[in-house]
Chimera marker file (.cmm) of the C-alpha trace (Angstrom):
<marker_set name="trace">
<marker id="1" x="41.264" y="-56.017" z="45.650" r="1" g="1" b="0" radius="0.5"/>
<marker id="2" x="38.333" y="-56.560" z="48.711" r="1" g="1" b="0" radius="0.5"/>
<marker id="3" x="38.112" y="-58.867" z="51.726" r="1" g="1" b="0" radius="0.5"/>
<marker id="4" x="35.715" y="-61.120" z="50.686" r="1" g="1" b="0" radius="0.5"/>
<marker id="5" x="38.277" y="-62.367" z="47.440" r="1" g="1" b="0" radius="0.5"/>
<marker id="6" x="38.202" y="-65.920" z="48.472" r="1" g="1" b="0" radius="0.5"/>
<marker id="7" x="41.583" y="-66.682" z="46.045" r="1" g="1" b="0" radius="0.5"/>
<marker id="8" x="42.801" y="-63.421" z="44.599" r="1" g="1" b="0" radius="0.5"/>
<marker id="9" x="45.389" y="-65.276" z="43.564" r="1" g="1" b="0" radius="0.5"/>
<marker id="10" x="43.636" y="-67.791" z="41.420" r="1" g="1" b="0" radius="0.5"/>
<marker id="11" x="40.906" y="-64.811" z="40.095" r="1" g="1" b="0" radius="0.5"/>
<marker id="12" x="44.217" y="-62.582" z="39.119" r="1" g="1" b="0" radius="0.5"/>
<marker id="13" x="45.948" y="-66.371" z="37.628" r="1" g="1" b="0" radius="0.5"/>
<marker id="14" x="43.044" y="-66.526" z="35.149" r="1" g="1" b="0" radius="0.5"/>
<marker id="15" x="43.530" y="-62.932" z="33.860" r="1" g="1" b="0" radius="0.5"/>
<marker id="16" x="46.946" y="-63.623" z="33.357" r="1" g="1" b="0" radius="0.5"/>
<marker id="17" x="46.775" y="-66.353" z="30.891" r="1" g="1" b="0" radius="0.5"/>
<marker id="18" x="44.354" y="-64.691" z="29.783" r="1" g="1" b="0" radius="0.5"/>
<marker id="19" x="45.776" y="-62.075" z="28.604" r="1" g="1" b="0" radius="0.5"/>
<marker id="20" x="48.933" y="-63.933" z="27.560" r="1" g="1" b="0" radius="0.5"/>
<marker id="21" x="47.220" y="-66.851" z="26.104" r="1" g="1" b="0" radius="0.5"/>
<marker id="22" x="49.064" y="-69.664" z="27.646" r="1" g="1" b="0" radius="0.5"/>
<marker id="23" x="49.223" y="-70.652" z="31.243" r="1" g="1" b="0" radius="0.5"/>
<marker id="24" x="51.321" y="-69.377" z="34.283" r="1" g="1" b="0" radius="0.5"/>
<marker id="25" x="53.728" y="-72.781" z="33.556" r="1" g="1" b="0" radius="0.5"/>
<marker id="26" x="53.936" y="-72.320" z="30.030" r="1" g="1" b="0" radius="0.5"/>
<marker id="27" x="54.574" y="-68.305" z="30.649" r="1" g="1" b="0" radius="0.5"/>
<marker id="28" x="56.968" y="-69.069" z="32.930" r="1" g="1" b="0" radius="0.5"/>
<marker id="29" x="59.081" y="-71.211" z="30.737" r="1" g="1" b="0" radius="0.5"/>
<marker id="30" x="58.725" y="-68.378" z="27.711" r="1" g="1" b="0" radius="0.5"/>
<marker id="31" x="59.423" y="-65.204" z="30.427" r="1" g="1" b="0" radius="0.5"/>
<marker id="32" x="62.775" y="-67.573" z="31.609" r="1" g="1" b="0" radius="0.5"/>
<marker id="33" x="64.126" y="-68.420" z="27.729" r="1" g="1" b="0" radius="0.5"/>
<marker id="34" x="63.933" y="-65.463" z="26.951" r="1" g="1" b="0" radius="0.5"/>
<marker id="35" x="62.856" y="-62.207" z="29.122" r="1" g="1" b="0" radius="0.5"/>
<marker id="36" x="63.807" y="-59.900" z="27.098" r="1" g="1" b="0" radius="0.5"/>
<marker id="37" x="61.757" y="-60.866" z="24.701" r="1" g="1" b="0" radius="0.5"/>
<marker id="38" x="58.344" y="-59.214" z="26.061" r="1" g="1" b="0" radius="0.5"/>
<marker id="39" x="58.888" y="-56.406" z="29.000" r="1" g="1" b="0" radius="0.5"/>
<marker id="40" x="54.944" y="-56.197" z="30.094" r="1" g="1" b="0" radius="0.5"/>
<marker id="41" x="54.762" y="-60.740" z="29.967" r="1" g="1" b="0" radius="0.5"/>
<marker id="42" x="58.787" y="-60.720" z="32.080" r="1" g="1" b="0" radius="0.5"/>
<marker id="43" x="56.720" y="-57.702" z="34.508" r="1" g="1" b="0" radius="0.5"/>
<marker id="44" x="53.340" y="-59.438" z="34.878" r="1" g="1" b="0" radius="0.5"/>
<marker id="45" x="55.899" y="-62.893" z="35.576" r="1" g="1" b="0" radius="0.5"/>
<marker id="46" x="57.774" y="-61.291" z="37.952" r="1" g="1" b="0" radius="0.5"/>
<marker id="47" x="54.814" y="-59.236" z="40.205" r="1" g="1" b="0" radius="0.5"/>
<marker id="48" x="52.969" y="-62.573" z="39.925" r="1" g="1" b="0" radius="0.5"/>
<marker id="49" x="56.023" y="-64.729" z="41.577" r="1" g="1" b="0" radius="0.5"/>
<marker id="50" x="55.454" y="-61.570" z="44.711" r="1" g="1" b="0" radius="0.5"/>
<marker id="51" x="52.117" y="-61.779" z="44.787" r="1" g="1" b="0" radius="0.5"/>
<marker id="52" x="52.086" y="-65.915" z="45.233" r="1" g="1" b="0" radius="0.5"/>
<marker id="53" x="54.678" y="-65.556" z="47.819" r="1" g="1" b="0" radius="0.5"/>
<marker id="54" x="53.108" y="-62.939" z="49.625" r="1" g="1" b="0" radius="0.5"/>
<marker id="55" x="49.648" y="-64.691" z="49.835" r="1" g="1" b="0" radius="0.5"/>
<marker id="56" x="51.511" y="-68.080" z="51.201" r="1" g="1" b="0" radius="0.5"/>
<marker id="57" x="52.527" y="-65.980" z="54.110" r="1" g="1" b="0" radius="0.5"/>
<marker id="58" x="49.544" y="-64.753" z="55.132" r="1" g="1" b="0" radius="0.5"/>
<marker id="59" x="47.901" y="-68.334" z="54.699" r="1" g="1" b="0" radius="0.5"/>
<marker id="60" x="50.599" y="-68.884" z="56.990" r="1" g="1" b="0" radius="0.5"/>
<marker id="61" x="49.868" y="-66.144" z="58.968" r="1" g="1" b="0" radius="0.5"/>
<marker id="62" x="45.948" y="-67.223" z="59.108" r="1" g="1" b="0" radius="0.5"/>
<marker id="63" x="47.078" y="-70.502" z="60.345" r="1" g="1" b="0" radius="0.5"/>
<marker id="64" x="49.091" y="-69.722" z="63.430" r="1" g="1" b="0" radius="0.5"/>
<marker id="65" x="46.092" y="-67.346" z="64.548" r="1" g="1" b="0" radius="0.5"/>
<marker id="66" x="43.643" y="-70.018" z="64.040" r="1" g="1" b="0" radius="0.5"/>
<marker id="67" x="45.937" y="-72.385" z="65.957" r="1" g="1" b="0" radius="0.5"/>
<marker id="68" x="46.111" y="-70.057" z="69.480" r="1" g="1" b="0" radius="0.5"/>
<marker id="69" x="42.508" y="-69.122" z="68.825" r="1" g="1" b="0" radius="0.5"/>
<marker id="70" x="41.603" y="-72.467" z="69.064" r="1" g="1" b="0" radius="0.5"/>
<marker id="71" x="43.976" y="-72.329" z="72.627" r="1" g="1" b="0" radius="0.5"/>
<marker id="72" x="42.818" y="-69.157" z="74.217" r="1" g="1" b="0" radius="0.5"/>
<marker id="73" x="40.087" y="-68.725" z="76.559" r="1" g="1" b="0" radius="0.5"/>
<marker id="74" x="37.555" y="-66.266" z="75.937" r="1" g="1" b="0" radius="0.5"/>
<marker id="75" x="39.900" y="-63.621" z="76.016" r="1" g="1" b="0" radius="0.5"/>
<marker id="76" x="42.733" y="-63.265" z="73.634" r="1" g="1" b="0" radius="0.5"/>
<marker id="77" x="46.051" y="-62.592" z="75.104" r="1" g="1" b="0" radius="0.5"/>
<marker id="78" x="49.077" y="-60.079" z="73.680" r="1" g="1" b="0" radius="0.5"/>
<marker id="79" x="50.902" y="-62.697" z="71.986" r="1" g="1" b="0" radius="0.5"/>
<marker id="80" x="47.614" y="-64.165" z="69.838" r="1" g="1" b="0" radius="0.5"/>
<marker id="81" x="47.066" y="-59.883" z="69.374" r="1" g="1" b="0" radius="0.5"/>
<marker id="82" x="50.510" y="-60.052" z="67.465" r="1" g="1" b="0" radius="0.5"/>
<marker id="83" x="49.759" y="-63.048" z="65.492" r="1" g="1" b="0" radius="0.5"/>
<marker id="84" x="46.013" y="-60.922" z="64.330" r="1" g="1" b="0" radius="0.5"/>
<marker id="85" x="48.224" y="-57.893" z="63.734" r="1" g="1" b="0" radius="0.5"/>
<marker id="86" x="50.428" y="-60.400" z="61.277" r="1" g="1" b="0" radius="0.5"/>
<marker id="87" x="47.557" y="-61.495" z="59.235" r="1" g="1" b="0" radius="0.5"/>
<marker id="88" x="46.333" y="-57.934" z="59.113" r="1" g="1" b="0" radius="0.5"/>
<marker id="89" x="49.980" y="-56.901" z="58.025" r="1" g="1" b="0" radius="0.5"/>
<marker id="90" x="50.077" y="-59.860" z="55.604" r="1" g="1" b="0" radius="0.5"/>
<marker id="91" x="46.665" y="-59.319" z="53.990" r="1" g="1" b="0" radius="0.5"/>
<marker id="92" x="47.662" y="-55.695" z="53.125" r="1" g="1" b="0" radius="0.5"/>
<marker id="93" x="50.858" y="-56.602" z="52.115" r="1" g="1" b="0" radius="0.5"/>
<marker id="94" x="49.060" y="-59.255" z="49.351" r="1" g="1" b="0" radius="0.5"/>
<marker id="95" x="46.777" y="-56.756" z="48.580" r="1" g="1" b="0" radius="0.5"/>
<marker id="96" x="48.884" y="-54.611" z="47.596" r="1" g="1" b="0" radius="0.5"/>
<marker id="97" x="51.057" y="-57.042" z="45.085" r="1" g="1" b="0" radius="0.5"/>
<marker id="98" x="47.059" y="-58.485" z="43.718" r="1" g="1" b="0" radius="0.5"/>
<marker id="99" x="47.158" y="-54.833" z="42.178" r="1" g="1" b="0" radius="0.5"/>
<marker id="100" x="50.253" y="-53.837" z="41.303" r="1" g="1" b="0" radius="0.5"/>
<marker id="101" x="49.642" y="-57.018" z="38.632" r="1" g="1" b="0" radius="0.5"/>
<marker id="102" x="45.769" y="-55.729" z="38.006" r="1" g="1" b="0" radius="0.5"/>
<marker id="103" x="47.614" y="-52.047" z="37.057" r="1" g="1" b="0" radius="0.5"/>
<marker id="104" x="50.282" y="-54.566" z="34.939" r="1" g="1" b="0" radius="0.5"/>
<marker id="105" x="47.449" y="-56.168" z="33.490" r="1" g="1" b="0" radius="0.5"/>
<marker id="106" x="44.726" y="-53.089" z="32.275" r="1" g="1" b="0" radius="0.5"/>
<marker id="107" x="46.441" y="-51.856" z="29.466" r="1" g="1" b="0" radius="0.5"/>
<marker id="108" x="44.140" y="-48.778" z="29.730" r="1" g="1" b="0" radius="0.5"/>
<marker id="109" x="44.983" y="-47.581" z="33.234" r="1" g="1" b="0" radius="0.5"/>
<marker id="110" x="45.907" y="-44.886" z="34.313" r="1" g="1" b="0" radius="0.5"/>
<marker id="111" x="49.820" y="-44.035" z="34.102" r="1" g="1" b="0" radius="0.5"/>
<marker id="112" x="50.434" y="-46.022" z="31.105" r="1" g="1" b="0" radius="0.5"/>
<marker id="113" x="49.902" y="-43.536" z="28.155" r="1" g="1" b="0" radius="0.5"/>
<marker id="114" x="51.428" y="-40.135" z="29.603" r="1" g="1" b="0" radius="0.5"/>
<marker id="115" x="54.719" y="-39.001" z="30.914" r="1" g="1" b="0" radius="0.5"/>
<marker id="116" x="54.719" y="-41.306" z="34.039" r="1" g="1" b="0" radius="0.5"/>
<marker id="117" x="54.774" y="-44.637" z="31.216" r="1" g="1" b="0" radius="0.5"/>
<marker id="118" x="57.237" y="-43.006" z="29.362" r="1" g="1" b="0" radius="0.5"/>
<marker id="119" x="59.804" y="-42.528" z="32.784" r="1" g="1" b="0" radius="0.5"/>
<marker id="120" x="58.847" y="-45.726" z="33.552" r="1" g="1" b="0" radius="0.5"/>
<marker id="121" x="59.692" y="-47.309" z="30.074" r="1" g="1" b="0" radius="0.5"/>
<marker id="122" x="62.931" y="-45.972" z="30.425" r="1" g="1" b="0" radius="0.5"/>
<marker id="123" x="63.765" y="-47.579" z="34.166" r="1" g="1" b="0" radius="0.5"/>
<marker id="124" x="63.253" y="-50.772" z="31.653" r="1" g="1" b="0" radius="0.5"/>
<marker id="125" x="66.800" y="-52.711" z="31.740" r="1" g="1" b="0" radius="0.5"/>
<marker id="126" x="68.265" y="-52.427" z="29.078" r="1" g="1" b="0" radius="0.5"/>
<marker id="127" x="69.357" y="-55.124" z="26.413" r="1" g="1" b="0" radius="0.5"/>
<marker id="128" x="72.883" y="-53.340" z="25.792" r="1" g="1" b="0" radius="0.5"/>
<marker id="129" x="74.664" y="-50.541" z="26.506" r="1" g="1" b="0" radius="0.5"/>
<marker id="130" x="73.022" y="-46.791" z="26.060" r="1" g="1" b="0" radius="0.5"/>
<marker id="131" x="75.971" y="-45.100" z="24.553" r="1" g="1" b="0" radius="0.5"/>
<marker id="132" x="79.065" y="-46.800" z="23.036" r="1" g="1" b="0" radius="0.5"/>
<marker id="133" x="81.532" y="-47.496" z="25.736" r="1" g="1" b="0" radius="0.5"/>
<marker id="134" x="84.457" y="-47.765" z="23.194" r="1" g="1" b="0" radius="0.5"/>
<marker id="135" x="86.538" y="-45.874" z="21.000" r="1" g="1" b="0" radius="0.5"/>
<marker id="136" x="85.801" y="-45.605" z="17.873" r="1" g="1" b="0" radius="0.5"/>
<marker id="137" x="88.255" y="-47.194" z="14.464" r="1" g="1" b="0" radius="0.5"/>
<marker id="138" x="89.801" y="-44.056" z="12.802" r="1" g="1" b="0" radius="0.5"/>
<marker id="139" x="92.004" y="-44.635" z="9.735" r="1" g="1" b="0" radius="0.5"/>
<marker id="140" x="95.408" y="-43.758" z="10.876" r="1" g="1" b="0" radius="0.5"/>
<marker id="141" x="95.853" y="-40.021" z="9.867" r="1" g="1" b="0" radius="0.5"/>
<marker id="142" x="92.634" y="-38.630" z="10.698" r="1" g="1" b="0" radius="0.5"/>
<marker id="143" x="91.961" y="-35.593" z="13.229" r="1" g="1" b="0" radius="0.5"/>
<marker id="144" x="89.862" y="-36.353" z="16.366" r="1" g="1" b="0" radius="0.5"/>
<marker id="145" x="86.469" y="-34.455" z="16.563" r="1" g="1" b="0" radius="0.5"/>
<marker id="146" x="88.959" y="-32.354" z="20.203" r="1" g="1" b="0" radius="0.5"/>
<marker id="147" x="91.451" y="-31.371" z="18.135" r="1" g="1" b="0" radius="0.5"/>
<marker id="148" x="89.375" y="-30.765" z="15.001" r="1" g="1" b="0" radius="0.5"/>
<marker id="149" x="87.254" y="-28.104" z="17.213" r="1" g="1" b="0" radius="0.5"/>
<marker id="150" x="90.396" y="-26.900" z="18.814" r="1" g="1" b="0" radius="0.5"/>
<marker id="151" x="91.704" y="-25.818" z="14.892" r="1" g="1" b="0" radius="0.5"/>
<marker id="152" x="88.670" y="-24.498" z="14.311" r="1" g="1" b="0" radius="0.5"/>
<marker id="153" x="88.655" y="-21.752" z="17.501" r="1" g="1" b="0" radius="0.5"/>
<marker id="154" x="91.746" y="-21.146" z="16.517" r="1" g="1" b="0" radius="0.5"/>
<marker id="155" x="90.967" y="-20.066" z="13.571" r="1" g="1" b="0" radius="0.5"/>
<marker id="156" x="88.269" y="-17.069" z="14.989" r="1" g="1" b="0" radius="0.5"/>
<link id1="1" id2="2" r="1" g="1" b="0" radius="0.2"/>
<link id1="2" id2="3" r="1" g="1" b="0" radius="0.2"/>
<link id1="3" id2="4" r="1" g="1" b="0" radius="0.2"/>
<link id1="4" id2="5" r="1" g="1" b="0" radius="0.2"/>
<link id1="5" id2="6" r="1" g="1" b="0" radius="0.2"/>
<link id1="6" id2="7" r="1" g="1" b="0" radius="0.2"/>
<link id1="7" id2="8" r="1" g="1" b="0" radius="0.2"/>
<link id1="8" id2="9" r="1" g="1" b="0" radius="0.2"/>
<link id1="9" id2="10" r="1" g="1" b="0" radius="0.2"/>
<link id1="10" id2="11" r="1" g="1" b="0" radius="0.2"/>
<link id1="11" id2="12" r="1" g="1" b="0" radius="0.2"/>
<link id1="12" id2="13" r="1" g="1" b="0" radius="0.2"/>
<link id1="13" id2="14" r="1" g="1" b="0" radius="0.2"/>
<link id1="14" id2="15" r="1" g="1" b="0" radius="0.2"/>
<link id1="15" id2="16" r="1" g="1" b="0" radius="0.2"/>
<link id1="16" id2="17" r="1" g="1" b="0" radius="0.2"/>
<link id1="17" id2="18" r="1" g="1" b="0" radius="0.2"/>
<link id1="18" id2="19" r="1" g="1" b="0" radius="0.2"/>
<link id1="19" id2="20" r="1" g="1" b="0" radius="0.2"/>
<link id1="20" id2="21" r="1" g="1" b="0" radius="0.2"/>
<link id1="21" id2="22" r="1" g="1" b="0" radius="0.2"/>
<link id1="22" id2="23" r="1" g="1" b="0" radius="0.2"/>
<link id1="23" id2="24" r="1" g="1" b="0" radius="0.2"/>
<link id1="24" id2="25" r="1" g="1" b="0" radius="0.2"/>
<link id1="25" id2="26" r="1" g="1" b="0" radius="0.2"/>
<link id1="26" id2="27" r="1" g="1" b="0" radius="0.2"/>
<link id1="27" id2="28" r="1" g="1" b="0" radius="0.2"/>
<link id1="28" id2="29" r="1" g="1" b="0" radius="0.2"/>
<link id1="29" id2="30" r="1" g="1" b="0" radius="0.2"/>
<link id1="30" id2="31" r="1" g="1" b="0" radius="0.2"/>
<link id1="31" id2="32" r="1" g="1" b="0" radius="0.2"/>
<link id1="32" id2="33" r="1" g="1" b="0" radius="0.2"/>
<link id1="33" id2="34" r="1" g="1" b="0" radius="0.2"/>
<link id1="34" id2="35" r="1" g="1" b="0" radius="0.2"/>
<link id1="35" id2="36" r="1" g="1" b="0" radius="0.2"/>
<link id1="36" id2="37" r="1" g="1" b="0" radius="0.2"/>
<link id1="37" id2="38" r="1" g="1" b="0" radius="0.2"/>
<link id1="38" id2="39" r="1" g="1" b="0" radius="0.2"/>
<link id1="39" id2="40" r="1" g="1" b="0" radius="0.2"/>
<link id1="40" id2="41" r="1" g="1" b="0" radius="0.2"/>
<link id1="41" id2="42" r="1" g="1" b="0" radius="0.2"/>
<link id1="42" id2="43" r="1" g="1" b="0" radius="0.2"/>
<link id1="43" id2="44" r="1" g="1" b="0" radius="0.2"/>
<link id1="44" id2="45" r="1" g="1" b="0" radius="0.2"/>
<link id1="45" id2="46" r="1" g="1" b="0" radius="0.2"/>
<link id1="46" id2="47" r="1" g="1" b="0" radius="0.2"/>
<link id1="47" id2="48" r="1" g="1" b="0" radius="0.2"/>
<link id1="48" id2="49" r="1" g="1" b="0" radius="0.2"/>
<link id1="49" id2="50" r="1" g="1" b="0" radius="0.2"/>
<link id1="50" id2="51" r="1" g="1" b="0" radius="0.2"/>
<link id1="51" id2="52" r="1" g="1" b="0" radius="0.2"/>
<link id1="52" id2="53" r="1" g="1" b="0" radius="0.2"/>
<link id1="53" id2="54" r="1" g="1" b="0" radius="0.2"/>
<link id1="54" id2="55" r="1" g="1" b="0" radius="0.2"/>
<link id1="55" id2="56" r="1" g="1" b="0" radius="0.2"/>
<link id1="56" id2="57" r="1" g="1" b="0" radius="0.2"/>
<link id1="57" id2="58" r="1" g="1" b="0" radius="0.2"/>
<link id1="58" id2="59" r="1" g="1" b="0" radius="0.2"/>
<link id1="59" id2="60" r="1" g="1" b="0" radius="0.2"/>
<link id1="60" id2="61" r="1" g="1" b="0" radius="0.2"/>
<link id1="61" id2="62" r="1" g="1" b="0" radius="0.2"/>
<link id1="62" id2="63" r="1" g="1" b="0" radius="0.2"/>
<link id1="63" id2="64" r="1" g="1" b="0" radius="0.2"/>
<link id1="64" id2="65" r="1" g="1" b="0" radius="0.2"/>
<link id1="65" id2="66" r="1" g="1" b="0" radius="0.2"/>
<link id1="66" id2="67" r="1" g="1" b="0" radius="0.2"/>
<link id1="67" id2="68" r="1" g="1" b="0" radius="0.2"/>
<link id1="68" id2="69" r="1" g="1" b="0" radius="0.2"/>
<link id1="69" id2="70" r="1" g="1" b="0" radius="0.2"/>
<link id1="70" id2="71" r="1" g="1" b="0" radius="0.2"/>
<link id1="71" id2="72" r="1" g="1" b="0" radius="0.2"/>
<link id1="72" id2="73" r="1" g="1" b="0" radius="0.2"/>
<link id1="73" id2="74" r="1" g="1" b="0" radius="0.2"/>
<link id1="74" id2="75" r="1" g="1" b="0" radius="0.2"/>
<link id1="75" id2="76" r="1" g="1" b="0" radius="0.2"/>
<link id1="76" id2="77" r="1" g="1" b="0" radius="0.2"/>
<link id1="77" id2="78" r="1" g="1" b="0" radius="0.2"/>
<link id1="78" id2="79" r="1" g="1" b="0" radius="0.2"/>
<link id1="79" id2="80" r="1" g="1" b="0" radius="0.2"/>
<link id1="80" id2="81" r="1" g="1" b="0" radius="0.2"/>
<link id1="81" id2="82" r="1" g="1" b="0" radius="0.2"/>
<link id1="82" id2="83" r="1" g="1" b="0" radius="0.2"/>
<link id1="83" id2="84" r="1" g="1" b="0" radius="0.2"/>
<link id1="84" id2="85" r="1" g="1" b="0" radius="0.2"/>
<link id1="85" id2="86" r="1" g="1" b="0" radius="0.2"/>
<link id1="86" id2="87" r="1" g="1" b="0" radius="0.2"/>
<link id1="87" id2="88" r="1" g="1" b="0" radius="0.2"/>
<link id1="88" id2="89" r="1" g="1" b="0" radius="0.2"/>
<link id1="89" id2="90" r="1" g="1" b="0" radius="0.2"/>
<link id1="90" id2="91" r="1" g="1" b="0" radius="0.2"/>
<link id1="91" id2="92" r="1" g="1" b="0" radius="0.2"/>
<link id1="92" id2="93" r="1" g="1" b="0" radius="0.2"/>
<link id1="93" id2="94" r="1" g="1" b="0" radius="0.2"/>
<link id1="94" id2="95" r="1" g="1" b="0" radius="0.2"/>
<link id1="95" id2="96" r="1" g="1" b="0" radius="0.2"/>
<link id1="96" id2="97" r="1" g="1" b="0" radius="0.2"/>
<link id1="97" id2="98" r="1" g="1" b="0" radius="0.2"/>
<link id1="98" id2="99" r="1" g="1" b="0" radius="0.2"/>
<link id1="99" id2="100" r="1" g="1" b="0" radius="0.2"/>
<link id1="100" id2="101" r="1" g="1" b="0" radius="0.2"/>
<link id1="101" id2="102" r="1" g="1" b="0" radius="0.2"/>
<link id1="102" id2="103" r="1" g="1" b="0" radius="0.2"/>
<link id1="103" id2="104" r="1" g="1" b="0" radius="0.2"/>
<link id1="104" id2="105" r="1" g="1" b="0" radius="0.2"/>
<link id1="105" id2="106" r="1" g="1" b="0" radius="0.2"/>
<link id1="106" id2="107" r="1" g="1" b="0" radius="0.2"/>
<link id1="107" id2="108" r="1" g="1" b="0" radius="0.2"/>
<link id1="108" id2="109" r="1" g="1" b="0" radius="0.2"/>
<link id1="109" id2="110" r="1" g="1" b="0" radius="0.2"/>
<link id1="110" id2="111" r="1" g="1" b="0" radius="0.2"/>
<link id1="111" id2="112" r="1" g="1" b="0" radius="0.2"/>
<link id1="112" id2="113" r="1" g="1" b="0" radius="0.2"/>
<link id1="113" id2="114" r="1" g="1" b="0" radius="0.2"/>
<link id1="114" id2="115" r="1" g="1" b="0" radius="0.2"/>
<link id1="115" id2="116" r="1" g="1" b="0" radius="0.2"/>
<link id1="116" id2="117" r="1" g="1" b="0" radius="0.2"/>
<link id1="117" id2="118" r="1" g="1" b="0" radius="0.2"/>
<link id1="118" id2="119" r="1" g="1" b="0" radius="0.2"/>
<link id1="119" id2="120" r="1" g="1" b="0" radius="0.2"/>
<link id1="120" id2="121" r="1" g="1" b="0" radius="0.2"/>
<link id1="121" id2="122" r="1" g="1" b="0" radius="0.2"/>
<link id1="122" id2="123" r="1" g="1" b="0" radius="0.2"/>
<link id1="123" id2="124" r="1" g="1" b="0" radius="0.2"/>
<link id1="124" id2="125" r="1" g="1" b="0" radius="0.2"/>
<link id1="125" id2="126" r="1" g="1" b="0" radius="0.2"/>
<link id1="126" id2="127" r="1" g="1" b="0" radius="0.2"/>
<link id1="127" id2="128" r="1" g="1" b="0" radius="0.2"/>
<link id1="128" id2="129" r="1" g="1" b="0" radius="0.2"/>
<link id1="129" id2="130" r="1" g="1" b="0" radius="0.2"/>
<link id1="130" id2="131" r="1" g="1" b="0" radius="0.2"/>
<link id1="131" id2="132" r="1" g="1" b="0" radius="0.2"/>
<link id1="132" id2="133" r="1" g="1" b="0" radius="0.2"/>
<link id1="133" id2="134" r="1" g="1" b="0" radius="0.2"/>
<link id1="134" id2="135" r="1" g="1" b="0" radius="0.2"/>
<link id1="135" id2="136" r="1" g="1" b="0" radius="0.2"/>
<link id1="136" id2="137" r="1" g="1" b="0" radius="0.2"/>
<link id1="137" id2="138" r="1" g="1" b="0" radius="0.2"/>
<link id1="138" id2="139" r="1" g="1" b="0" radius="0.2"/>
<link id1="139" id2="140" r="1" g="1" b="0" radius="0.2"/>
<link id1="140" id2="141" r="1" g="1" b="0" radius="0.2"/>
<link id1="141" id2="142" r="1" g="1" b="0" radius="0.2"/>
<link id1="142" id2="143" r="1" g="1" b="0" radius="0.2"/>
<link id1="143" id2="144" r="1" g="1" b="0" radius="0.2"/>
<link id1="144" id2="145" r="1" g="1" b="0" radius="0.2"/>
<link id1="145" id2="146" r="1" g="1" b="0" radius="0.2"/>
<link id1="146" id2="147" r="1" g="1" b="0" radius="0.2"/>
<link id1="147" id2="148" r="1" g="1" b="0" radius="0.2"/>
<link id1="148" id2="149" r="1" g="1" b="0" radius="0.2"/>
<link id1="149" id2="150" r="1" g="1" b="0" radius="0.2"/>
<link id1="150" id2="151" r="1" g="1" b="0" radius="0.2"/>
<link id1="151" id2="152" r="1" g="1" b="0" radius="0.2"/>
<link id1="152" id2="153" r="1" g="1" b="0" radius="0.2"/>
<link id1="153" id2="154" r="1" g="1" b="0" radius="0.2"/>
<link id1="154" id2="155" r="1" g="1" b="0" radius="0.2"/>
<link id1="155" id2="156" r="1" g="1" b="0" radius="0.2"/>
</marker_set>
């Protein structure tokens, strides 16, 4: 995101709404009702919430800096300089979150159609166990696979 972006959150919110064909409130409600129905929507809503929080932190930091600057003489003291650094850090955090949202919205973004994308897909939470977690039901008197293997090995 560029520093000249007047409303990074607003611009990205509009892009999200256009992509999913509904307002953010509707999209959040849909994701809350069925979080596994559309993993892309779930990811975008999650990161949009993180972006909104980062923007809120930035707004507070800017307000604090502005208030401190209005009471300063011509030279800025160390606490005010600390507030300026806090604003810079908040801008960096907000812009980083905005880049993630932009990446999530771009179906042709680097890393979405290669080995990295496959690895990312494997990291998504599963809806059930990856493997069977209980012993299969066997008819009485049937041989377990390990027993069958031992029998085959003994016959050699």
